[in-house]
C-alpha angles and dihedrals in degrees: 000000000000094000092056090050090051092050092049094048092049099048094113092051092047091050092052091050090051090052090053090051092050092051090068107090095217097173106167098194098061124073093213090064097056091105089051091051089053091047092051091049092051091046092052092047090053091050091052089054092047090049090059105261108153090213124041126156145146108241122199124234132177085273131016117352129262120229111220128191134172142181108180104159094113087087138236093292093060120080119257121226121202111204117202128192140141128239096193121095141202120265110270095231131169085045094177090067093061115102090207130020109287094228098040103079111226127191117214115174107317096336132090114212122207140110107280094018093126100009096081124306097075094046094043091051093057089075095047091054092043090058090047092051093052096043095046093048101036106018093231143047124242089225137029114261130200126179131205114183116179132201100208107060093110091054097048102277093263094172101037102084091051091048092052092048092049094048103039093133092050091050098043108140144146097236139004125224124202127183102192100108134073153222126274088237143344094279096029109088109195140189115207114221100171136042131187119239128231142230115184127193138181118209125202120191119191127192120161117012091245138020114282137205105261092213094055098039107019112118093024100056119052111242109232091217091054090047093049092050091050091051093048092047090060096053092079137029124232092276096051098258108146112240098200108125111250095011094123097036096108101029109136108222119218117254118247088252093055092047090050090050091049091048088055093058110105110256130173109200095194091050090049092051090050093050090049092046094231133119097222140012125244137198146075106359094212091064133063123239091259092050092048091052098040114028108019126082119243143194120210136170106230097183140001129185146157142123125028117344103158123107117289130021132306117171097216131152099209126225094220143024129191140196138180114215128187131193120201109212136204133212115309094019112117116216095216093049093047092048089052094047094050092043092052091049092050089054092045091053094048116110115240090244092073137048120229131202123186123195126190108223104182144322145196134209118242113246137206118187127211107257094196100062124116088242091058091046090053091050093048092051091048093053092047093053096042097044100028097238138073111265123244118239111226143159120236131215097223129087131237105183095193091068090067090044092054090051097046100037105029097026094230135124124234129230110211103213102175128171104187126118130228092248096052089108097225113201089005136097115280096029111182145177124217105239095211087059090050091054095042090044088062089050091048091054091049092050093045091058091049096047093044090054092049095047092047091056 
């Protein structure tokens, strides 16, 4: 296939372009990086144009802009693919734990290290280069392709749902494709067909109306940090089962067939423990590690703060304490209902000596994708040819809220064609992307377009 030959002969050029993309510190959560977000959006728009997209523009939102691209000359009879990705990245902190500068891409062996390498710039860029390879070698695509690349994924995508609703005609498609997931292992290509949802809360506990001297008031005034820790400690039992009344009411249990299929997926416990950096696993004893991380709901404290945290000692009894708590959800659990249940339980557990406020920050619906569709068949065939083995179908524990938005607003399913690896250190220092997966990801995208066109006919 000419497009595959083109992609293979241009690997060096594609790699250098990716390095240029990764040098832009497009951190969406920090005001100082707004110019970098705008620069990344403009850079990506220009690369879409250079790749051959007939439409490429930076579109404003109430927050950071969306980059839109389209090539729709395959005609109304051909399927239309909507490719989603995000060009924003997590902050690099703590910077001192990086072995090389986070925004100076460094290649060591077959890996490229930089913030955003795997999440999501490297994965996003596979589709841009796939379109270029086909257009430059054939002059046309076998399918119509549209792209929507956002700049707010790492801060909760606050503008994206509105953008999709306001531009439904522009985004009309038959299937969406997202490359923001990963493999089970280096030689274990995987297609994700299910994602957990999310409910995210912030808790504020207030005791006295100002900080107090712990020697003068300790023992007679309840410390808000102590109260918060006591509340949190009662939300789960010793095995990780969540004790909030009603939390499990709507949990859809896996069928015996699905559990058997999941049990058949290759899994190395010792390798998993090493990747996680722990000496033993923990959680509900009736479920395996894979089940706990893929198909069971969770409750985790993501941050907790209050009082004096600077070097040295300060004997203060703080006025306030805070925590951020997230719940990963499974099919049939509603984020709003779970947020309300957990919030009510936190308030019910609070001692009368403190006041508690709970705020819901954001949420996402859990999603399960049809594994029998022609789109999924095309993706499976593409993976098998590009990577030399049939992909595994798995669920993943993370959340991608836009998948539910595409389903509810545009009425389309999403194929999760990820190319990351378990040790890519997403959101952590020394994030990386495996370059062979970058190159073969481009080839997978090329093959997917070809197979999708054939199966649609």
